[in-house]
N, C-alpha and C positions, 0 to 999 in steps of 0.2 A: 346420171353422168355427172350432173352438177355436184352431188355429194362426193363423188370420187375425186373430182378435180379439186374441191375444197380440201378434202382429206390429204390428197397428194401434195398440195401446196403447203399445207401445215407441215407435213413430214419433210418436204424439201427445205423449208425454213429451219426445222430442227436440225437436219443434217448439216446445213450450212453453219449454223451456230456451233454444233458440236465439233465440226471440222476446224473452226477457229480455235477451240480449246486444245484439240489434239495437235494441230499443226503449229499454232501460235498465232497471236493477234496479227492481222495484216498491217502493213505499212500504210501510213495515212496516204490518201490520194495525192498524187503529185506527178512529177515527170518520171519517176523511177518505179519499176515493177519489181525490184529485187526483194525477195522474201514475200511477195504478194500472193495472196489466194484469190482464185477465180472459181466461179461456178457457172454452169450452163444447165438451166431447167429445160428438159427435152420434152417435147409433146407433139403428137401427130397433128394437133390443132394449130401449130406453128408452121407446119410444112408448106412450102409453095410449089405446086398447088396443094391445097388442103387435102389431107388424106383421111382424117377423122377416123383412124382405126382404133383409137384408145391406147395406143402405145405411148408410154411415158417414162421418164427416167431422169437422170442427171449425170453430169460429168464434173469432177472437181479437178482443179489444176493448181499446183503450188510451184512458184518460181524459186529456184534455188538462191541461196544467199549471194552467189557470185553473178547471178543473172544469166548464166550460160546454159541452163537446162530448165525444164519444166516437167515435173512429175504429174501423171494424170491417172484417174480411175473412171471408168465409164460404167455405169450401172443402168440397166434397162429392164423394163417390165412390160409384159403383155406384147411381145413381138413374135412374128413367125417368119422363119427363114431369113435371119440377117445374113448379109453378104459383105457388107463394108461399113466402116464409120470413119469419118474424117473431121478435121477442122477446115472449114472453107473461109475465104474472105467474102464478106458482103454484109450489108446492112439488114435491118428488120425488113422482111418481105421481099428481099432481093437474093436471088440465087447468084452464087459466085464460084470461082474456081477452088478446087482442092488445094491445100497448102500443106497439110499433114495427114498421113495415114495413121488411124487409131486402131482399126481392126480390118482384117481381111480374112474371111473364113468360108466355110461350107454352109450349105443349107442345113440347119440343125433342127428344123421344125419349130415348134413353140419354145420360147426361151424367156426366161426372167433371171436376173442376177447380174453379177459382174461380167460384163462382156470383154473387157480388156483393161490393162493397166500398163504403165510403162513410164519411160522418161524420153522427152523430146529434146534434141539438140539441134544446132544449126544444120548438121549433115542430113537430118530428116525432113528439112523444108523442101517443098516441091512447088510446081506451078510458078506463079509470079514471084514467089519468095525463094526459089531454088538459087543457091549461091549467096543468099542474104544471110543476116545474122538474127539471133534470137531477139535482138532489140527491135527488128523490123516486124516480127510476128507480135511481139508485146505492144507495139505501137498500134497495130491493127486491132488487137484485143481492147487496149485502153480506150480507143476511140469509138467502141461499139461496132466495129466493122469485122467481127469474126463470130463464127457460130459452129456448133457442133451438129453434125448431120449424120443419121444412121439410115442406111439403105437396105432394102430387102429384095427378094426375088419379085415379089408383086409390085413393089415400087422402087425400081432401080435408081431412079432420080432422087429418091429420099422419101422415107416413111415418117420420120419425126426429127425435129430439129429445135434448137434453142440457142439464142445469142449467148455469148460468154461475157459475164459481167464480174466485177469485183465481188468477192464473197461478202464484203461489207455492205456494198449497195444492195445485193440480193437479199441479204438478211433484213435489211430495212424495208425493202419493197414487198417481200412476201411475208414478213413477220406480222403484219396487221391482219392477214386473212384469218378469219375465225369461224 
């Protein structure tokens, strides 16, 4: 399992780096998220409570140049019967409310690949962010208070999750794993 985790983290770092070249370099850290790229490294080992099913993946997020929308792609591997995926507000190790729906589907059995993709705008915000702006969601993300969570039939509260970080910070953090 350790070999799989090391290999996954190396692949995740590569994806984050390649995403920077495809989408463009992120804006330097500051008070704005316009044009910024974010990534969520998703793992069953990060779920609260721990599920340790071996499910892993990542979500990439790109904030539009006007800051009014955020495109995303959610890729997941080794999951069985996914039923939902969301962005939640909450810190590391803390379960929080849903604020954006990323996927709602049927029990599809074993699944690996792109689970969903799309674009988030203020009208998609829910829970404590309903009626708020994209700036409010981006503030939660920039402060480390947002995570991607994937739910399954067996683990309806969540099977795998990962905090959302700037792609630049994620590349730095995971790029040293070898």
